[in-house]
C-alpha positions as CSV (number, residue, x, y, z in Angstrom):
1,M,-9.1,11.7,-10.4
2,H,-9.9,10.0,-7.1
3,I,-6.9,8.1,-5.8
4,Y,-7.0,5.5,-3.0
5,I,-3.7,4.9,-1.1
6,I,-3.9,1.7,0.9
7,A,-1.0,1.2,3.3
8,Q,-1.2,-0.5,6.7
9,Y,1.5,1.7,8.2
10,L,2.9,5.0,7.0
11,N,5.5,7.3,8.6
12,V,3.7,10.3,9.9
13,P,5.1,13.8,10.4
14,G,7.9,13.8,13.0
15,N,9.1,10.3,12.0
16,G,10.3,11.1,8.5
17,E,6.9,11.8,6.8
18,D,6.0,9.1,4.3
19,R,6.5,10.0,0.6
20,L,3.0,9.0,-0.3
21,I,1.6,11.5,2.2
22,K,3.7,14.2,0.6
23,L,2.6,13.0,-2.9
24,G,-1.0,12.9,-1.7
25,R,-0.8,16.6,-0.8
26,E,0.7,17.4,-4.2
27,W,-2.0,15.6,-6.0
28,I,-4.7,17.4,-4.0
29,F,-3.0,20.7,-4.9
30,Q,-3.2,19.6,-8.6
31,G,-7.0,19.1,-8.2
32,H,-7.2,15.3,-7.5
33,Q,-9.0,13.7,-4.6
34,V,-6.9,11.4,-2.4
35,T,-8.1,9.1,0.4
36,I,-5.6,7.2,2.6
37,F,-6.5,3.9,4.2
38,T,-4.2,3.1,7.2
39,I,-4.2,2.1,10.8
40,N,-4.6,4.5,13.6
41,S,-1.1,4.4,14.9
42,G,0.5,7.9,14.8
43,S,-2.7,9.8,14.3
44,D,-4.3,12.3,16.7
45,L,-7.7,10.5,16.5
46,D,-8.7,8.6,19.7
47,L,-11.0,5.8,18.4
48,G,-11.6,4.3,21.8
49,E,-13.8,1.2,21.1
50,K,-14.7,2.3,17.5
51,K,-13.3,0.2,14.7
52,V,-13.1,2.9,12.1
53,G,-12.5,6.7,12.2
54,L,-12.5,9.4,9.6
55,L,-10.2,12.4,9.8
56,E,-8.3,14.9,7.8
57,Q,-4.6,14.8,8.6
58,N,-1.9,16.9,6.9
59,G,-4.6,18.0,4.4
60,I,-5.5,14.5,3.3
61,P,-8.7,12.6,4.2
62,Q,-7.9,9.4,6.0
63,V,-9.9,6.3,6.8
64,T,-8.2,4.9,9.9
65,F,-8.7,1.5,11.4
66,N,-8.4,0.6,15.1
67,T,-6.1,-2.3,14.3
68,P,-3.4,-2.9,16.9
69,Y,0.1,-3.3,15.5
70,N,3.7,-2.8,16.6
71,P,7.0,-4.2,15.4
72,E,7.5,-6.1,18.6
73,M,4.5,-8.3,18.1
74,G,4.9,-12.0,17.6
75,S,4.3,-13.5,14.2
76,R,0.8,-14.7,15.2
77,G,-0.2,-11.2,16.4
78,K,1.2,-9.6,13.3
79,L,-0.7,-12.0,11.0
80,I,-4.0,-11.3,12.9
81,S,-3.3,-7.5,12.5
82,Y,-2.6,-7.9,8.8
83,L,-5.7,-9.9,8.1
84,Q,-7.9,-7.6,10.2
85,F,-6.6,-4.6,8.3
86,A,-7.2,-6.2,4.9
87,R,-10.8,-7.2,5.8
88,M,-11.6,-3.8,7.1
89,V,-10.2,-2.1,4.0
90,V,-12.3,-4.2,1.7
91,R,-15.5,-3.6,3.8
92,Q,-15.0,0.1,4.0
93,G,-13.9,0.5,0.4
94,R,-17.1,-1.1,-0.8
95,S,-19.1,1.4,1.1
96,L,-17.4,4.5,-0.4
97,P,-17.5,6.0,-3.9
98,S,-15.4,4.0,-6.3
99,P,-11.9,5.6,-7.0
100,D,-10.3,6.0,-10.4
101,L,-7.0,4.5,-9.2
102,I,-5.7,2.4,-6.3
103,I,-2.2,2.6,-5.0
104,A,-1.2,-0.2,-2.6
105,V,1.9,-0.4,-0.4
106,S,3.6,-3.8,0.3
107,P,4.5,-5.0,2.9
108,P,2.4,-6.4,4.1
109,L,1.1,-8.4,1.1
110,T,-2.3,-8.6,2.7
111,A,-2.8,-4.8,2.2
112,A,-2.0,-5.3,-1.5
113,W,-4.4,-8.2,-1.5
114,A,-7.2,-5.9,-0.2
115,A,-6.3,-3.3,-2.8
116,L,-6.3,-6.0,-5.5
117,K,-9.7,-7.2,-4.5
118,L,-11.2,-3.7,-4.6
119,S,-9.4,-3.0,-7.9
120,R,-11.0,-6.1,-9.5
121,E,-14.4,-5.4,-8.1
122,T,-14.5,-1.7,-9.3
123,G,-12.5,-2.3,-12.5
124,V,-10.0,0.5,-11.7
125,P,-6.2,0.2,-12.2
126,L,-3.9,-0.9,-9.4
127,V,-0.4,0.4,-8.8
128,T,1.6,-1.5,-6.2
129,E,4.6,0.0,-4.4
130,V,6.9,-2.7,-3.3
131,R,9.1,-1.5,-0.4
132,E,10.3,-5.0,0.7
133,L,10.1,-8.4,-0.9
134,W,7.6,-10.7,0.7
135,P,7.8,-13.5,1.7
136,D,11.6,-13.3,1.2
137,A,12.3,-10.7,3.8
138,P,10.4,-12.3,6.8
139,Q,11.9,-15.7,5.8
140,E,15.4,-14.3,5.9
141,R,14.7,-12.7,9.3
142,G,13.3,-16.0,10.6
143,S,9.9,-14.5,11.4
144,L,8.1,-16.6,8.8
145,R,8.8,-20.3,9.0
146,N,5.5,-22.0,8.4
147,K,5.6,-23.7,5.0
148,L,1.9,-23.4,4.3
149,L,2.0,-19.7,5.0
150,I,5.1,-19.2,2.8
151,K,3.4,-21.1,0.0
152,A,0.3,-18.9,0.4
153,A,2.4,-15.7,0.5
154,K,4.2,-16.7,-2.7
155,H,0.9,-17.4,-4.4
156,L,-0.5,-14.0,-3.2
157,E,2.7,-12.3,-4.4
158,E,2.3,-13.7,-7.9
159,K,-1.4,-12.6,-8.1
160,V,-0.5,-9.0,-6.9
161,Y,2.3,-8.7,-9.4
162,E,0.3,-10.2,-12.2
163,H,-2.7,-8.0,-11.8
164,S,-1.0,-4.7,-11.0
165,Q,-1.0,-2.4,-14.0
166,R,2.2,-0.9,-12.7
167,I,4.7,-1.8,-10.0
168,V,6.9,0.8,-8.2
169,A,10.0,-0.9,-6.8
170,C,12.0,0.8,-4.1
171,G,15.5,0.2,-5.3
172,E,17.2,-1.7,-8.2
173,E,17.5,-5.0,-6.1
174,I,13.8,-5.2,-5.6
175,A,13.1,-4.2,-9.2
176,N,15.3,-6.9,-10.5
177,A,13.7,-9.5,-8.3
178,V,10.2,-8.4,-9.3
179,K,11.1,-8.5,-13.0
180,E,12.1,-12.2,-12.5
181,R,8.7,-13.1,-11.1
182,W,6.0,-13.2,-13.6
183,V,6.3,-9.5,-14.5
184,E,6.8,-7.7,-17.8
185,R,9.8,-5.4,-17.5
186,A,7.7,-2.4,-18.8
187,K,5.4,-2.6,-15.8
188,V,8.2,-1.8,-13.3
189,A,9.4,1.7,-12.3
190,V,12.2,2.2,-9.9
191,I,12.5,4.8,-7.1
192,N,15.0,5.3,-4.3
193,N,14.4,6.4,-0.8
194,S,16.7,9.4,-1.4
195,C,14.4,10.7,-4.2
196,E,13.1,14.2,-3.7
197,T,9.4,14.7,-3.7
198,R,9.5,16.4,-7.1
199,Q,11.2,13.4,-8.6
200,L,8.7,11.0,-7.1
201,L,5.9,13.2,-8.3
202,D,7.2,13.1,-11.8
203,I,7.6,9.3,-11.7
204,Y,4.1,8.7,-10.3
205,N,2.5,11.3,-12.6
206,S,4.1,9.5,-15.6
207,I,2.5,6.3,-14.4
208,L,-0.9,8.0,-13.9
209,G,-0.7,9.5,-17.3
210,S,0.0,6.2,-19.0
211,L,-2.9,4.5,-17.2
212,K,-5.3,7.2,-18.5
213,R,-4.6,6.3,-22.1
């Protein structure tokens, strides 16, 4: 099985390595192919003026995009970064061999939108890992106030949840909120940030197994 992992930002080694990077290595060890789509922040690849780079980091092939992002950006700068990443994922994904499964990480929802678009174009299942509720969280922080953007984000959230074959919610609070929003309860699996890699692997492998049938 070839698995795409689409996540605009992932914690790299030294910063509490992201669980999906750990799981990706486990899947490769099991004989699967894994390709990660992410931004260049935290990698050792100097892209210079290039928009896209390919590298193998931590044993996993990565497609990295030269998309500026940092948490201190203003809302406009972040939105530009989110949209740029989404467009580049779709463009690059179309030029690569089709996967058998796509896993998307939200936030931002735009990354999940790109994954959804590729999923629908290729006809492969989509699993969305929800780490923070959008647009709820940025609204609560006061970083999202534009009513049109909030409406668009809620519509996008509905589409992502509706068309994901499975949703992995990071915590019971997120899971309960997701279940209240257009989602069959059977579609939602719950993980906690304290889960060991083996527990996460079991949960995800169970999801992968159910999607094969």
